[in-house]
C-alpha positions, 0 to 999 in steps of 0.5 A: 540318568542325567535327569537326577545329576543335579540331585547327585552332584549338587547344583554346580556340577558342570554336567548338569543339563539343567544349568543355564549356559551362563551358570556352566561358564561360572562353574568352569571358571571356578574349576580353572581358578581354584587350587587342584588336588592330585595324588594327595598334593595341593597344587596351585590353580591352572590360572593363578593370575586370574584367580588372584584378580578375582580374589582381589575384586579387580578382575571382572568375572566376564573378563576372567571367563574370556581369559581362561576359556581362550587360554585353556584351549591352547594350554596343552600345546603351549609352553608353560612360561609363554602361557603364564606370560599371556595370562599375566598380560591379559589380566593386566589389560583387563584390570589396568595394571602396568606390568612388564608384559604391558609396559610397551603396549598401546594404552598401558594402564587402561582397563579394557572391557570384556569384549575387547579382552576376548579379541586380545585372547584370540591374538595370544592364542594364535601366537601360543599355538600358531600351528593350530590356526591352520587345522582350526581354519580348515575345520571352520571352513568345513563347518561353515553353513547357513540354513533356515529353521521352521517358520515362527511368528512369520519369520524363518530363523537363520541358522549356521556359522561363518568363518572369520573371513566371511564375517569380515566381508559381511561386516564391511558391507553392513557397516558401510551402509549402516553408518552415516554417509561417509564425509568427503575427504578434506577439512572438517569445516567447509570453505567459503566456496563450499559454503557458497555451493551449499547455500546455492543448493539450499536456495534452489531447493535441492537441500533441506537445511537442518535435516541432514540426518533423516530419522530412521526407526529401524534397529541395526538388525532390521537394517542388516536384513534389508541390506542383505535382501538388496545384496541378493536381489542385486546379485540376481540381476547380474549378467554373470549370475548362474541361471535356472532353466535358462532364466535369472533366479527370480522370486515368483509370487502368486496371487489371485486376481480377485484378491488383488482387486478387492484388497483381501487375501495374500500372495504365495512365494514359490517354494515357501509355505508362508504367505506374504501380504498384498502390499508385498505383492504390489511392491514385487509387481511394481519392481519386477512386473507380472504375467497374467495366467487365466484358468478355467473353472476346472483349473486348466490354463486357458491363456497367459500374457507376457511380462507387463509393467516391468522396467527393463535393464536399459530403463534402469540404466537411464534412471541411474544416469538421471537420478544419481548413484543412490536411492533418491530419498535424501541421505539414503546411502543405498547404491542405485544398483541395489534399488528397485524401480518404482512407478511414481504414478501407479501403473494401473492408472496409466498402463505405462512403464516409462522412465518419465514415471520411474525412480529408483528406491531402496527396498525399505523406502519402496516398501514404506513409500505409502506410509512413511510420509515421503512423497514423489512427483514427476515434473518434466521427466524429473523427480521431486521429493517432499519430506514428511513434516517432521523432517521438513516443516516447510513442505517444500518439493525439492529436486531429487539427486542428480548424477555427478556427470549431469552438470557440465564442468564449465558451469560448475567452475563458474559457480565457484569462481570468486568475483574479482 
């Protein structure tokens, strides 16, 4: 029956299943801002201020939709006078008109965008119906969920919803590492002493002059996905994380030894039907080690080895103490606790896992270390980094970052003490 609703009611009927979400919002907006008829009597619109703003052309459709949709939810439980005052204030905020409701608010006369108006609507709705916030929050907690859709184009779609509190927690984590490295507290311009220290580091090859912002072509969404990956990986390594069968939660990747040697084939993750590339397999082996299982021609297990080429927890702590508290690639803010341990010289060439051949790289720089142009080498047990030519045209090898505790205080004081 619903299939012929458009023909019966016309293309603007809100029950039309063929309407796009945007069209449904426009239909709803029209119903809330046009005169009503009850018992043969013509009544004003439910939201007269919004209707007037639309008629004059001063109020945008997106802002009008945000105002009416938000206030309509609390209208049955709000006082009429309070609801009208909220409507006038929101329309004034969206159009930049100064009214009695907006005269004392910050930025009077400033026209806010539709996105900012949506936030203001939430504030007004909470004030108009404070008792409704608690049951709404309880309902949201009950409906909060996360899950995976079916594999599509090599990706599993994430589905679900988060409460405002969880959204705030996630945003704080994402924004901390999506933004540029936070500046140190103090004046915007370095003092003479600070300039001297900066120049000294440049002369020593520790800083790349003019290359403070390293190019990164990842989108914001791709960066958030990488951050989420590292958050989960770091959580799995924490001592307090619940175990599975007595062991920490570990992703197990299976690969045929012949495929790995020839470079043809794929790897397989336990519990996941989609394959992973051999590059991902090699990265997992570099960071987490591997165990060799030998099968007979009939498929039964003939033997297996202990975990090999895996950096221990103690070795990771030593790497952090040597190289500092972030990924060793310059200007990368990812904490070292989230990073993966990388063999600078491939394990296959030396059959050894030692701190003199290890560095900490974030997942992204570890995954792209052989394709991004960054190079790493070890000199007397200390890593040096060479940037791609488009970052540093000099091709200079520079010492990787050091931990703040590496330099003695007396030596640091001597550096910044001016000559008398």
